[in-house]
C-alpha positions in Angstrom: 121.0 113.8 109.7 121.7 117.1 109.1 118.2 119.3 108.4 118.8 120.2 104.9 119.2 117.1 103.8 116.2 115.9 105.9 114.3 118.7 104.1 115.5 118.2 101.0 114.8 113.9 100.9 110.9 115.0 102.7 110.8 117.0 99.6 111.5 114.9 97.0 109.5 112.0 98.8 106.6 114.0 99.0 106.6 114.3 95.4 106.2 110.2 95.0 103.2 110.3 97.5 101.3 112.8 95.6 102.2 111.9 92.3 100.5 108.6 93.4 98.1 109.9 95.6 96.6 111.9 92.8 96.8 109.3 89.8 94.6 106.5 92.2 92.9 108.6 94.4 94.3 108.0 97.6 95.6 110.9 98.7 99.7 111.6 99.4 99.3 110.2 103.4 99.4 107.0 102.5 102.5 106.7 101.0 103.8 109.6 103.1 102.9 108.3 106.3 104.8 104.6 106.1 107.7 106.6 105.2 108.2 109.2 107.3 107.2 106.6 110.4 109.5 103.5 108.8 112.9 105.9 107.4 112.9 109.2 109.4 111.7 107.9 112.5 108.8 110.4 113.1 106.1 109.4 115.8 103.1 107.9 114.6 100.4 110.1 115.6 102.8 112.9 114.4 102.8 110.8 110.9 99.4 111.2 110.9 99.0 114.9 111.5 101.5 115.2 108.7 99.5 113.2 106.4 96.3 114.4 106.6 98.0 117.8 106.1 98.9 116.1 102.6 94.9 115.5 101.8 94.5 118.7 101.8 97.6 119.6 99.5 96.6 116.3 97.0 92.6 117.2 97.2 93.6 120.6 96.6 96.4 120.4 93.3 94.4 117.4 91.8 90.5 118.3 92.9 90.6 121.0 91.0 92.0 119.9 88.1 89.9 116.6 87.8 86.9 119.5 88.0 88.0 121.2 85.1 88.6 118.0 83.3 85.2 117.0 84.1 85.9 113.6 85.3 85.1 114.6 89.3 81.3 113.6 89.8 80.4 117.0 92.4 77.4 115.9 93.1 78.1 112.0 93.9 80.8 113.5 96.1 79.3 115.8 98.1 76.4 113.4 99.1 79.0 110.5 100.0 80.3 113.6 102.2 77.5 113.3 104.5 79.4 109.7 106.0 82.4 110.5 105.5 82.3 113.5 107.5 81.5 112.1 111.0 83.3 108.9 110.5 86.7 111.2 110.3 85.7 113.2 113.0 85.5 109.8 115.0 88.3 108.4 113.9 90.6 111.5 114.4 89.0 111.8 118.1 90.1 107.8 118.3 93.5 108.2 117.9 94.1 110.9 120.3 92.4 108.7 122.7 94.7 105.3 121.8 97.8 107.5 121.6 97.7 108.6 124.9 97.1 105.2 126.0 100.4 103.9 124.3 98.4 101.6 121.5 100.9 103.7 118.5 102.5 99.8 117.7 98.6 98.8 117.5 97.6 101.2 115.4 100.3 100.5 112.7 99.5 97.5 112.5 95.7 98.1 111.9 96.6 100.6 109.5 98.9 97.6 107.5 95.9 95.2 108.0 93.1 97.6 106.5 95.3 98.5 103.3 96.2 94.3 102.6 92.6 94.3 102.9 92.2 96.3 100.1 94.1 93.9 97.4 91.8 90.8 96.7 88.8 93.1 95.3 91.3 95.2 93.4 93.1 91.9 91.5 89.5 90.2 90.5 89.2 93.5 88.9 92.4 94.1 87.4 90.7 93.8 83.7 88.0 95.6 83.7 87.8 99.0 81.6 84.6 100.1 82.1 81.3 98.6 84.5 79.1 96.6 82.6 74.8 95.3 83.4 74.4 98.7 85.9 71.9 99.2 87.6 70.6 102.2 89.4 68.9 101.9 93.1 66.1 104.3 93.7 67.6 107.3 95.1 70.3 107.2 92.3 67.3 107.8 89.8 65.9 110.5 92.0 69.5 112.4 93.1 70.3 112.1 89.2 73.3 110.1 90.0 74.9 110.0 86.0 77.3 111.4 83.7 79.6 111.6 81.1 82.9 112.2 80.7 85.3 112.2 77.2 88.1 109.6 77.1 91.0 110.6 76.0 92.9 106.8 75.0 89.4 105.1 73.8 88.7 108.6 72.0 85.1 108.5 73.3 82.6 109.8 75.1 81.9 107.3 78.0 78.2 107.6 80.3 77.5 105.9 83.4 75.2 105.6 86.2 75.6 104.9 89.7 73.8 101.9 91.8 73.9 101.0 94.9 74.1 104.2 97.5 73.3 102.5 100.6 76.5 99.9 100.6 78.5 103.1 99.1 77.1 105.4 102.1 78.3 102.4 104.6 81.9 102.2 103.0 81.9 106.1 103.2 81.4 106.4 106.9 84.5 103.7 107.7 86.5 105.1 105.2 86.0 108.4 107.0 86.9 106.7 110.4 90.0 105.1 108.9 91.0 108.6 107.3 90.7 110.4 111.1 93.0 107.7 112.7 95.3 106.8 110.2 95.4 110.0 108.0 95.3 108.6 104.8 92.9 110.3 103.0 90.9 107.1 103.4 90.9 106.8 99.3 91.2 103.6 98.7 88.4 103.0 100.8 86.2 105.7 98.9 87.4 104.4 95.2 86.1 101.2 96.5 82.9 102.6 97.4 82.7 104.1 94.1 83.8 101.6 92.0 82.7 98.7 93.5 79.2 99.4 94.9 78.5 102.7 92.6 79.9 100.6 89.6 81.6 104.0 88.2 84.3 103.9 85.6 88.0 104.1 87.6 88.7 107.1 86.3 85.8 108.7 87.6 86.1 107.3 90.9 89.7 108.3 91.3 89.1 111.9 90.5 86.1 111.7 92.7 88.4 110.2 95.4 90.3 113.3 95.2 87.9 115.8 95.2 86.4 114.2 98.5 90.2 113.4 100.4 90.0 117.1 100.7 86.7 117.3 103.0 87.4 114.1 105.2 90.6 115.6 105.8 90.1 118.8 106.9 87.1 117.1 109.5 90.3 114.7 110.9 93.0 117.5 110.4 91.6 120.1 112.7 91.1 117.5 115.8 94.9 116.5 115.6 95.8 119.6 114.6 94.4 121.2 117.9 96.0 118.2 119.8 99.7 119.4 118.5 100.1 116.9 116.4 101.1 118.7 113.4 105.1 119.3 113.0 105.7 122.3 111.3 109.1 121.4 110.6 107.7 118.1 108.7 104.9 119.1 107.2 106.0 122.4 104.9 108.4 120.3 102.5 106.1 117.7 102.4 102.5 119.9 101.7 104.7 121.7 99.0 106.6 118.3 97.7 103.1 116.5 97.7 101.2 119.3 96.1 103.8 119.2 93.1 103.9 115.6 92.4 99.8 115.9 92.6 100.2 118.3 89.4 102.2 116.3 87.4 99.8 113.6 88.2 96.6 115.3 87.2 98.6 115.9 83.8 98.8 111.9 83.1 95.6 110.0 84.3 93.3 111.2 81.7 95.6 109.4 79.4 95.8 106.4 81.2 93.2 103.8 81.0 90.9 102.7 83.3 92.5 99.3 84.0 95.8 100.7 84.1 95.3 103.4 87.0 93.5 100.1 88.8 97.0 98.4 88.7 99.3 101.1 89.2 98.7 101.1 93.5 98.7 97.3 94.1 102.2 96.8 94.8 102.3 100.3 96.3 100.1 98.7 98.7 101.1 95.8 99.7 104.9 97.1 99.5 103.9 99.8 102.4 101.1 97.7 104.5 103.9 94.8 105.0 106.5 97.8 105.9 103.8 99.3 108.9 102.7 96.1 109.9 106.6 94.7 110.6 107.5 98.6 112.1 104.5 97.8 114.5 105.8 94.2 115.7 108.7 95.9 116.0 110.7 93.8 113.4 111.6 96.6 111.2 
């Protein structure tokens, strides 16, 4: 493939990745890494390094916009980062050691399984617009984990409180490990913790996840950059394209229903999970 065409295709794919990532809080890495490995033949460690760079681009673009829209809960996001950052450092370090042990295929299969494991819970809550009957725990009350935002589709103010902080912290540590290992920002796990355990509205979960993934991505990205797993030729068009796509996504999210946001990423995650598993098995 000629270099000009290669760069152009990377840029276009990255726009789509940034768009999807900004809408559902996953970070562009969840789309771009399987595409780089399956379609462009990039090695998994290099794809992971580029994925973490796209996370920084998505978070910088979408995160800032959602803060301005008052969808992001900064207080909750910063509290949960005390669990995700250590997890990211552990995950990135594990990736370096596993790669040196020639276990790349095992990492791909594990990534696919991780993605598929997220689907059932999202399907169960596919028609839920706003959480009902949320009871805040003691820590949530003490730290003031509550907020409000203006919901454009319903034309009303939506108030919310956070529920169970203990399981959310546990999931966030796991999200950090997955982010560091796979370069995907682990926004799927962050959204899971924010929506399922803290019981925040889906759009608040997505916006807060976009804010958080940049911190987690920076923690893991530094290790992979130092280890030489960030290819500048691949990273440059991908990061620029991701930022463009993320900006477009931020214009759309406030106008969507919460249940619509939840349904957008389901088919994307399923297809990509199957692709990376087949790749790890040597079938694709």
